[in-house]
C-alpha angles and dihedrals in degrees: 000000000000093000093050093048104100092187094055109114094206101028099140095051092043091048092051091047094051093042092054091047090051091050090051093050096042100039104018093112089056097046123084113253093244091056092050088051091051091049090052090050090050089052090051090050093050092050094040090054089057094247095130119081145150118276131218096269118150115252131191116268120249089255092053091047091050091049092052090048091051091048096048097037111172094343087088088077095057095092091046090054097039096053097063091041092054090045092054092046093051092044091051093045099047105031 
């Protein structure tokens, strides 16, 4: 999305950053550890040079965000609470 965003002031750097991150997540188990480390350092260099920025994607307005928050109420915290619970259960069951 960053690469296709013509109004993005730092689209090339952002695209490279997100592409490298995607490669690490998708193929990290296949890559040698040293190569993954180098890719992470490249990402740090890209971001450190100020080449990563926010694009011109459309976000919800504050009113829309407030309406969603009112609609969801405290249910928004369910994933945050379920993830550690499932992690502990799996760790206890398979370790």
